mmCIF file of the N, C-alpha and C atoms, coordinates in Angstrom:
data_MODEL
# 
_entry.id   MODEL 
# 
loop_
_atom_site.group_PDB 
_atom_site.id 
_atom_site.type_symbol 
_atom_site.label_atom_id 
_atom_site.label_alt_id 
_atom_site.label_comp_id 
_atom_site.label_asym_id 
_atom_site.label_entity_id 
_atom_site.label_seq_id 
_atom_site.pdbx_PDB_ins_code 
_atom_site.Cartn_x 
_atom_site.Cartn_y 
_atom_site.Cartn_z 
_atom_site.occupancy 
_atom_site.B_iso_or_equiv 
_atom_site.pdbx_formal_charge 
_atom_site.auth_seq_id 
_atom_site.auth_comp_id 
_atom_site.auth_asym_id 
_atom_site.auth_atom_id 
_atom_site.pdbx_PDB_model_num 
ATOM 1   N N  . MET A 1 1  ? 102.123 62.440 80.337  1.00 0.00 ? 1  MET A N  1 
ATOM 2   C CA . MET A 1 1  ? 101.948 63.793 80.860  1.00 0.00 ? 1  MET A CA 1 
ATOM 3   C C  . MET A 1 1  ? 100.467 64.093 81.066  1.00 0.00 ? 1  MET A C  1 
ATOM 4   N N  . LYS A 1 2  ? 99.648  63.643 80.153  1.00 0.00 ? 2  LYS A N  1 
ATOM 5   C CA . LYS A 1 2  ? 98.241  63.923 80.249  1.00 0.00 ? 2  LYS A CA 1 
ATOM 6   C C  . LYS A 1 2  ? 97.619  63.293 81.496  1.00 0.00 ? 2  LYS A C  1 
ATOM 7   N N  . ARG A 1 3  ? 98.131  62.133 81.872  1.00 0.00 ? 3  ARG A N  1 
ATOM 8   C CA . ARG A 1 3  ? 97.574  61.434 83.023  1.00 0.00 ? 3  ARG A CA 1 
ATOM 9   C C  . ARG A 1 3  ? 97.803  62.219 84.314  1.00 0.00 ? 3  ARG A C  1 
ATOM 10  N N  . SER A 1 4  ? 98.988  62.822 84.482  1.00 0.00 ? 4  SER A N  1 
ATOM 11  C CA . SER A 1 4  ? 99.259  63.575 85.704  1.00 0.00 ? 4  SER A CA 1 
ATOM 12  C C  . SER A 1 4  ? 98.424  64.844 85.772  1.00 0.00 ? 4  SER A C  1 
ATOM 13  N N  . VAL A 1 5  ? 98.186  65.498 84.650  1.00 0.00 ? 5  VAL A N  1 
ATOM 14  C CA . VAL A 1 5  ? 97.335  66.686 84.635  1.00 0.00 ? 5  VAL A CA 1 
ATOM 15  C C  . VAL A 1 5  ? 95.917  66.305 85.018  1.00 0.00 ? 5  VAL A C  1 
ATOM 16  N N  . ARG A 1 6  ? 95.448  65.211 84.497  1.00 0.00 ? 6  ARG A N  1 
ATOM 17  C CA . ARG A 1 6  ? 94.109  64.749 84.811  1.00 0.00 ? 6  ARG A CA 1 
ATOM 18  C C  . ARG A 1 6  ? 94.005  64.395 86.290  1.00 0.00 ? 6  ARG A C  1 
ATOM 19  N N  . ARG A 1 7  ? 95.019  63.767 86.819  1.00 0.00 ? 7  ARG A N  1 
ATOM 20  C CA . ARG A 1 7  ? 95.018  63.389 88.230  1.00 0.00 ? 7  ARG A CA 1 
ATOM 21  C C  . ARG A 1 7  ? 95.015  64.630 89.115  1.00 0.00 ? 7  ARG A C  1 
ATOM 22  N N  . LEU A 1 8  ? 95.788  65.648 88.764  1.00 0.00 ? 8  LEU A N  1 
ATOM 23  C CA . LEU A 1 8  ? 95.805  66.874 89.548  1.00 0.00 ? 8  LEU A CA 1 
ATOM 24  C C  . LEU A 1 8  ? 94.447  67.556 89.549  1.00 0.00 ? 8  LEU A C  1 
ATOM 25  N N  . ARG A 1 9  ? 93.766  67.536 88.418  1.00 0.00 ? 9  ARG A N  1 
ATOM 26  C CA . ARG A 1 9  ? 92.425  68.125 88.358  1.00 0.00 ? 9  ARG A CA 1 
ATOM 27  C C  . ARG A 1 9  ? 91.469  67.406 89.279  1.00 0.00 ? 9  ARG A C  1 
ATOM 28  N N  . THR A 1 10 ? 91.521  66.092 89.301  1.00 0.00 ? 10 THR A N  1 
ATOM 29  C CA . THR A 1 10 ? 90.603  65.345 90.154  1.00 0.00 ? 10 THR A CA 1 
ATOM 30  C C  . THR A 1 10 ? 90.958  65.518 91.627  1.00 0.00 ? 10 THR A C  1 
ATOM 31  N N  . ILE A 1 11 ? 92.230  65.677 91.930  1.00 0.00 ? 11 ILE A N  1 
ATOM 32  C CA . ILE A 1 11 ? 92.639  65.866 93.325  1.00 0.00 ? 11 ILE A CA 1 
ATOM 33  C C  . ILE A 1 11 ? 92.177  67.221 93.844  1.00 0.00 ? 11 ILE A C  1 
ATOM 34  N N  . PHE A 1 12 ? 92.320  68.255 93.068  1.00 0.00 ? 12 PHE A N  1 
ATOM 35  C CA . PHE A 1 12 ? 92.042  69.606 93.538  1.00 0.00 ? 12 PHE A CA 1 
ATOM 36  C C  . PHE A 1 12 ? 90.652  70.113 93.188  1.00 0.00 ? 12 PHE A C  1 
ATOM 37  N N  . ALA A 1 13 ? 89.825  69.331 92.536  1.00 0.00 ? 13 ALA A N  1 
ATOM 38  C CA . ALA A 1 13 ? 88.494  69.800 92.142  1.00 0.00 ? 13 ALA A CA 1 
ATOM 39  C C  . ALA A 1 13 ? 87.596  70.043 93.351  1.00 0.00 ? 13 ALA A C  1 
ATOM 40  N N  . VAL A 1 14 ? 87.525  69.097 94.255  1.00 0.00 ? 14 VAL A N  1 
ATOM 41  C CA . VAL A 1 14 ? 86.642  69.244 95.419  1.00 0.00 ? 14 VAL A CA 1 
ATOM 42  C C  . VAL A 1 14 ? 87.134  70.340 96.368  1.00 0.00 ? 14 VAL A C  1 
ATOM 43  N N  . PRO A 1 15 ? 88.425  70.386 96.730  1.00 0.00 ? 15 PRO A N  1 
ATOM 44  C CA . PRO A 1 15 ? 88.866  71.497 97.588  1.00 0.00 ? 15 PRO A CA 1 
ATOM 45  C C  . PRO A 1 15 ? 88.663  72.875 96.943  1.00 0.00 ? 15 PRO A C  1 
ATOM 46  N N  . ALA A 1 16 ? 88.844  72.961 95.638  1.00 0.00 ? 16 ALA A N  1 
ATOM 47  C CA . ALA A 1 16 ? 88.617  74.236 94.957  1.00 0.00 ? 16 ALA A CA 1 
ATOM 48  C C  . ALA A 1 16 ? 87.137  74.617 95.004  1.00 0.00 ? 16 ALA A C  1 
ATOM 49  N N  . ALA A 1 17 ? 86.255  73.645 94.844  1.00 0.00 ? 17 ALA A N  1 
ATOM 50  C CA . ALA A 1 17 ? 84.821  73.921 94.908  1.00 0.00 ? 17 ALA A CA 1 
ATOM 51  C C  . ALA A 1 17 ? 84.410  74.341 96.320  1.00 0.00 ? 17 ALA A C  1 
ATOM 52  N N  . ILE A 1 18 ? 84.972  73.704 97.331  1.00 0.00 ? 18 ILE A N  1 
ATOM 53  C CA . ILE A 1 18 ? 84.661  74.081 98.713  1.00 0.00 ? 18 ILE A CA 1 
ATOM 54  C C  . ILE A 1 18 ? 85.180  75.489 99.003  1.00 0.00 ? 18 ILE A C  1 
ATOM 55  N N  . GLY A 1 19 ? 86.368  75.803 98.529  1.00 0.00 ? 19 GLY A N  1 
ATOM 56  C CA . GLY A 1 19 ? 86.914  77.148 98.709  1.00 0.00 ? 19 GLY A CA 1 
ATOM 57  C C  . GLY A 1 19 ? 86.080  78.205 98.002  1.00 0.00 ? 19 GLY A C  1 
ATOM 58  N N  . ALA A 1 20 ? 85.644  77.899 96.790  1.00 0.00 ? 20 ALA A N  1 
ATOM 59  C CA . ALA A 1 20 ? 84.805  78.842 96.044  1.00 0.00 ? 20 ALA A CA 1 
ATOM 60  C C  . ALA A 1 20 ? 83.468  79.047 96.749  1.00 0.00 ? 20 ALA A C  1 
ATOM 61  N N  . ALA A 1 21 ? 82.889  77.968 97.279  1.00 0.00 ? 21 ALA A N  1 
ATOM 62  C CA . ALA A 1 21 ? 81.626  78.080 98.011  1.00 0.00 ? 21 ALA A CA 1 
ATOM 63  C C  . ALA A 1 21 ? 81.804  78.932 99.259  1.00 0.00 ? 21 ALA A C  1 
ATOM 64  N N  . SER A 1 22 ? 82.928  78.769 99.952  1.00 0.00 ? 22 SER A N  1 
ATOM 65  C CA . SER A 1 22 ? 83.189  79.573 101.146 1.00 0.00 ? 22 SER A CA 1 
ATOM 66  C C  . SER A 1 22 ? 83.343  81.052 100.803 1.00 0.00 ? 22 SER A C  1 
ATOM 67  N N  . LEU A 1 23 ? 84.077  81.340 99.745  1.00 0.00 ? 23 LEU A N  1 
ATOM 68  C CA . LEU A 1 23 ? 84.235  82.738 99.331  1.00 0.00 ? 23 LEU A CA 1 
ATOM 69  C C  . LEU A 1 23 ? 82.907  83.351 98.907  1.00 0.00 ? 23 LEU A C  1 
ATOM 70  N N  . LEU A 1 24 ? 82.109  82.586 98.184  1.00 0.00 ? 24 LEU A N  1 
ATOM 71  C CA . LEU A 1 24 ? 80.792  83.074 97.771  1.00 0.00 ? 24 LEU A CA 1 
ATOM 72  C C  . LEU A 1 24 ? 79.910  83.307 98.995  1.00 0.00 ? 24 LEU A C  1 
ATOM 73  N N  . GLY A 1 25 ? 79.979  82.394 99.969  1.00 0.00 ? 25 GLY A N  1 
ATOM 74  C CA . GLY A 1 25 ? 79.205  82.563 101.192 1.00 0.00 ? 25 GLY A CA 1 
ATOM 75  C C  . GLY A 1 25 ? 79.624  83.800 101.963 1.00 0.00 ? 25 GLY A C  1 
ATOM 76  N N  . LEU A 1 26 ? 80.927  84.061 102.035 1.00 0.00 ? 26 LEU A N  1 
ATOM 77  C CA . LEU A 1 26 ? 81.401  85.265 102.713 1.00 0.00 ? 26 LEU A CA 1 
ATOM 78  C C  . LEU A 1 26 ? 80.925  86.524 102.005 1.00 0.00 ? 26 LEU A C  1 
ATOM 79  N N  . PHE A 1 27 ? 80.958  86.513 100.700 1.00 0.00 ? 27 PHE A N  1 
ATOM 80  C CA . PHE A 1 27 ? 80.499  87.670 99.932  1.00 0.00 ? 27 PHE A CA 1 
ATOM 81  C C  . PHE A 1 27 ? 79.000  87.890 100.124 1.00 0.00 ? 27 PHE A C  1 
ATOM 82  N N  . ILE A 1 28 ? 78.215  86.818 100.048 1.00 0.00 ? 28 ILE A N  1 
ATOM 83  C CA . ILE A 1 28 ? 76.767  86.940 100.228 1.00 0.00 ? 28 ILE A CA 1 
ATOM 84  C C  . ILE A 1 28 ? 76.448  87.375 101.651 1.00 0.00 ? 28 ILE A C  1 
ATOM 85  N N  . GLY A 1 29 ? 77.208  86.876 102.622 1.00 0.00 ? 29 GLY A N  1 
ATOM 86  C CA . GLY A 1 29 ? 76.991  87.272 104.008 1.00 0.00 ? 29 GLY A CA 1 
ATOM 87  C C  . GLY A 1 29 ? 77.247  88.748 104.245 1.00 0.00 ? 29 GLY A C  1 
ATOM 88  N N  . LEU A 1 30 ? 78.202  89.296 103.537 1.00 0.00 ? 30 LEU A N  1 
ATOM 89  C CA . LEU A 1 30 ? 78.501  90.715 103.703 1.00 0.00 ? 30 LEU A CA 1 
ATOM 90  C C  . LEU A 1 30 ? 77.516  91.611 102.969 1.00 0.00 ? 30 LEU A C  1 
ATOM 91  N N  . THR A 1 31 ? 76.976  91.125 101.872 1.00 0.00 ? 31 THR A N  1 
ATOM 92  C CA . THR A 1 31 ? 76.121  91.979 101.048 1.00 0.00 ? 31 THR A CA 1 
ATOM 93  C C  . THR A 1 31 ? 74.641  91.658 101.172 1.00 0.00 ? 31 THR A C  1 
ATOM 94  N N  . GLY A 1 32 ? 74.288  90.457 101.600 1.00 0.00 ? 32 GLY A N  1 
ATOM 95  C CA . GLY A 1 32 ? 72.882  90.074 101.629 1.00 0.00 ? 32 GLY A CA 1 
ATOM 96  C C  . GLY A 1 32 ? 72.255  90.258 102.989 1.00 0.00 ? 32 GLY A C  1 
ATOM 97  N N  . ASP A 1 33 ? 70.931  90.058 103.013 1.00 0.00 ? 33 ASP A N  1 
ATOM 98  C CA . ASP A 1 33 ? 70.180  90.139 104.254 1.00 0.00 ? 33 ASP A CA 1 
ATOM 99  C C  . ASP A 1 33 ? 68.983  89.202 104.136 1.00 0.00 ? 33 ASP A C  1 
ATOM 100 N N  . GLY A 1 34 ? 68.519  88.690 105.248 1.00 0.00 ? 34 GLY A N  1 
ATOM 101 C CA . GLY A 1 34 ? 67.368  87.794 105.232 1.00 0.00 ? 34 GLY A CA 1 
ATOM 102 C C  . GLY A 1 34 ? 67.749  86.431 104.691 1.00 0.00 ? 34 GLY A C  1 
ATOM 103 N N  . LEU A 1 35 ? 67.215  86.095 103.532 1.00 0.00 ? 35 LEU A N  1 
ATOM 104 C CA . LEU A 1 35 ? 67.501  84.804 102.897 1.00 0.00 ? 35 LEU A CA 1 
ATOM 105 C C  . LEU A 1 35 ? 68.982  84.694 102.523 1.00 0.00 ? 35 LEU A C  1 
ATOM 106 N N  . GLY A 1 36 ? 69.596  85.810 102.205 1.00 0.00 ? 36 GLY A N  1 
ATOM 107 C CA . GLY A 1 36 ? 71.023  85.817 101.888 1.00 0.00 ? 36 GLY A CA 1 
ATOM 108 C C  . GLY A 1 36 ? 71.865  85.361 103.068 1.00 0.00 ? 36 GLY A C  1 
ATOM 109 N N  . ASP A 1 37 ? 71.437  85.702 104.274 1.00 0.00 ? 37 ASP A N  1 
ATOM 110 C CA . ASP A 1 37 ? 72.160  85.260 105.464 1.00 0.00 ? 37 ASP A CA 1 
ATOM 111 C C  . ASP A 1 37 ? 72.108  83.739 105.608 1.00 0.00 ? 37 ASP A C  1 
ATOM 112 N N  . LEU A 1 38 ? 70.949  83.167 105.335 1.00 0.00 ? 38 LEU A N  1 
ATOM 113 C CA . LEU A 1 38 ? 70.811  81.709 105.412 1.00 0.00 ? 38 LEU A CA 1 
ATOM 114 C C  . LEU A 1 38 ? 71.702  81.029 104.375 1.00 0.00 ? 38 LEU A C  1 
ATOM 115 N N  . VAL A 1 39 ? 71.689  81.541 103.163 1.00 0.00 ? 39 VAL A N  1 
ATOM 116 C CA . VAL A 1 39 ? 72.539  80.975 102.105 1.00 0.00 ? 39 VAL A CA 1 
ATOM 117 C C  . VAL A 1 39 ? 74.008  81.113 102.480 1.00 0.00 ? 39 VAL A C  1 
ATOM 118 N N  . ALA A 1 40 ? 74.374  82.240 103.053 1.00 0.00 ? 40 ALA A N  1 
ATOM 119 C CA . ALA A 1 40 ? 75.760  82.460 103.465 1.00 0.00 ? 40 ALA A CA 1 
ATOM 120 C C  . ALA A 1 40 ? 76.171  81.462 104.539 1.00 0.00 ? 40 ALA A C  1 
ATOM 121 N N  . TRP A 1 41 ? 75.308  81.226 105.530 1.00 0.00 ? 41 TRP A N  1 
ATOM 122 C CA . TRP A 1 41 ? 75.609  80.254 106.578 1.00 0.00 ? 41 TRP A CA 1 
ATOM 123 C C  . TRP A 1 41 ? 75.799  78.866 105.987 1.00 0.00 ? 41 TRP A C  1 
ATOM 124 N N  . LEU A 1 42 ? 74.958  78.496 105.052 1.00 0.00 ? 42 LEU A N  1 
ATOM 125 C CA . LEU A 1 42 ? 75.070  77.165 104.439 1.00 0.00 ? 42 LEU A CA 1 
ATOM 126 C C  . LEU A 1 42 ? 76.367  77.026 103.646 1.00 0.00 ? 42 LEU A C  1 
ATOM 127 N N  . LEU A 1 43 ? 76.706  78.037 102.868 1.00 0.00 ? 43 LEU A N  1 
ATOM 128 C CA . LEU A 1 43 ? 77.911  77.957 102.044 1.00 0.00 ? 43 LEU A CA 1 
ATOM 129 C C  . LEU A 1 43 ? 79.182  77.986 102.888 1.00 0.00 ? 43 LEU A C  1 
ATOM 130 N N  . VAL A 1 44 ? 79.216  78.826 103.905 1.00 0.00 ? 44 VAL A N  1 
ATOM 131 C CA . VAL A 1 44 ? 80.406  78.898 104.759 1.00 0.00 ? 44 VAL A CA 1 
ATOM 132 C C  . VAL A 1 44 ? 80.508  77.642 105.621 1.00 0.00 ? 44 VAL A C  1 
ATOM 133 N N  . GLY A 1 45 ? 79.380  77.087 106.022 1.00 0.00 ? 45 GLY A N  1 
ATOM 134 C CA . GLY A 1 45 ? 79.375  75.887 106.846 1.00 0.00 ? 45 GLY A CA 1 
ATOM 135 C C  . GLY A 1 45 ? 79.707  74.620 106.090 1.00 0.00 ? 45 GLY A C  1 
ATOM 136 N N  . LEU A 1 46 ? 79.779  74.707 104.777 1.00 0.00 ? 46 LEU A N  1 
ATOM 137 C CA . LEU A 1 46 ? 80.080  73.524 103.966 1.00 0.00 ? 46 LEU A CA 1 
ATOM 138 C C  . LEU A 1 46 ? 81.471  72.966 104.269 1.00 0.00 ? 46 LEU A C  1 
ATOM 139 N N  . ALA A 1 47 ? 82.459  73.811 104.454 1.00 0.00 ? 47 ALA A N  1 
ATOM 140 C CA . ALA A 1 47 ? 83.827  73.345 104.712 1.00 0.00 ? 47 ALA A CA 1 
ATOM 141 C C  . ALA A 1 47 ? 83.944  72.583 106.028 1.00 0.00 ? 47 ALA A C  1 
ATOM 142 N N  . PRO A 1 48 ? 83.482  73.141 107.169 1.00 0.00 ? 48 PRO A N  1 
ATOM 143 C CA . PRO A 1 48 ? 83.593  72.367 108.410 1.00 0.00 ? 48 PRO A CA 1 
ATOM 144 C C  . PRO A 1 48 ? 82.745  71.094 108.388 1.00 0.00 ? 48 PRO A C  1 
ATOM 145 N N  . PHE A 1 49 ? 81.589  71.151 107.744 1.00 0.00 ? 49 PHE A N  1 
ATOM 146 C CA . PHE A 1 49 ? 80.752  69.957 107.641 1.00 0.00 ? 49 PHE A CA 1 
ATOM 147 C C  . PHE A 1 49 ? 81.460  68.858 106.854 1.00 0.00 ? 49 PHE A C  1 
ATOM 148 N N  . THR A 1 50 ? 82.117  69.233 105.763 1.00 0.00 ? 50 THR A N  1 
ATOM 149 C CA . THR A 1 50 ? 82.835  68.262 104.943 1.00 0.00 ? 50 THR A CA 1 
ATOM 150 C C  . THR A 1 50 ? 84.003  67.654 105.719 1.00 0.00 ? 50 THR A C  1 
ATOM 151 N N  . ILE A 1 51 ? 84.732  68.482 106.439 1.00 0.00 ? 51 ILE A N  1 
ATOM 152 C CA . ILE A 1 51 ? 85.856  67.980 107.239 1.00 0.00 ? 51 ILE A CA 1 
ATOM 153 C C  . ILE A 1 51 ? 85.364  67.016 108.307 1.00 0.00 ? 51 ILE A C  1 
ATOM 154 N N  . ALA A 1 52 ? 84.279  67.375 108.997 1.00 0.00 ? 52 ALA A N  1 
ATOM 155 C CA . ALA A 1 52 ? 83.732  66.505 110.042 1.00 0.00 ? 52 ALA A CA 1 
ATOM 156 C C  . ALA A 1 52 ? 83.233  65.188 109.459 1.00 0.00 ? 52 ALA A C  1 
ATOM 157 N N  . ALA A 1 53 ? 82.587  65.252 108.307 1.00 0.00 ? 53 ALA A N  1 
ATOM 158 C CA . ALA A 1 53 ? 82.072  64.037 107.674 1.00 0.00 ? 53 ALA A CA 1 
ATOM 159 C C  . ALA A 1 53 ? 83.203  63.100 107.278 1.00 0.00 ? 53 ALA A C  1 
ATOM 160 N N  . VAL A 1 54 ? 84.284  63.649 106.752 1.00 0.00 ? 54 VAL A N  1 
ATOM 161 C CA . VAL A 1 54 ? 85.425  62.810 106.351 1.00 0.00 ? 54 VAL A CA 1 
ATOM 162 C C  . VAL A 1 54 ? 86.099  62.205 107.576 1.00 0.00 ? 54 VAL A C  1 
ATOM 163 N N  . LEU A 1 55 ? 86.261  62.999 108.633 1.00 0.00 ? 55 LEU A N  1 
ATOM 164 C CA . LEU A 1 55 ? 86.904  62.481 109.840 1.00 0.00 ? 55 LEU A CA 1 
ATOM 165 C C  . LEU A 1 55 ? 86.055  61.393 110.511 1.00 0.00 ? 55 LEU A C  1 
ATOM 166 N N  . LEU A 1 56 ? 84.751  61.544 110.505 1.00 0.00 ? 56 LEU A N  1 
ATOM 167 C CA . LEU A 1 56 ? 83.881  60.535 111.100 1.00 0.00 ? 56 LEU A CA 1 
ATOM 168 C C  . LEU A 1 56 ? 83.820  59.266 110.260 1.00 0.00 ? 56 LEU A C  1 
ATOM 169 N N  . ARG A 1 57 ? 84.010  59.411 108.964 1.00 0.00 ? 57 ARG A N  1 
ATOM 170 C CA . ARG A 1 57 ? 83.922  58.252 108.064 1.00 0.00 ? 57 ARG A CA 1 
ATOM 171 C C  . ARG A 1 57 ? 85.204  57.426 108.038 1.00 0.00 ? 57 ARG A C  1 
ATOM 172 N N  . ARG A 1 58 ? 86.318  58.029 108.421 1.00 0.00 ? 58 ARG A N  1 
ATOM 173 C CA . ARG A 1 58 ? 87.593  57.314 108.402 1.00 0.00 ? 58 ARG A CA 1 
ATOM 174 C C  . ARG A 1 58 ? 87.574  56.171 109.411 1.00 0.00 ? 58 ARG A C  1 
ATOM 175 N N  . SER A 1 59 ? 88.172  55.096 109.039 1.00 0.00 ? 59 SER A N  1 
ATOM 176 C CA . SER A 1 59 ? 88.257  53.962 109.977 1.00 0.00 ? 59 SER A CA 1 
ATOM 177 C C  . SER A 1 59 ? 89.508  54.122 110.837 1.00 0.00 ? 59 SER A C  1 
ATOM 178 N N  . PRO A 1 60 ? 89.406  53.790 112.119 1.00 0.00 ? 60 PRO A N  1 
ATOM 179 C CA . PRO A 1 60 ? 90.595  53.910 112.967 1.00 0.00 ? 60 PRO A CA 1 
ATOM 180 C C  . PRO A 1 60 ? 91.649  52.885 112.596 1.00 0.00 ? 60 PRO A C  1 
ATOM 181 N N  . ASN A 1 61 ? 92.891  53.292 112.635 1.00 0.00 ? 61 ASN A N  1 
ATOM 182 C CA . ASN A 1 61 ? 93.998  52.386 112.265 1.00 0.00 ? 61 ASN A CA 1 
ATOM 183 C C  . ASN A 1 61 ? 94.570  51.723 113.482 1.00 0.00 ? 61 ASN A C  1 
# 
């Protein structure tokens, strides 16, 4: 049982971190200005950048 719980944590750790970064970026974008806007763009842009990087790294079958 412990092995499956550990596996689920490792599977969902990165997507959860990307989701949290996106939510934080949206919050900072709504409340911040100046440097906050730059941080918001970086945090919100993390998800599409990660998806593009994974798709480009995959080998064609």
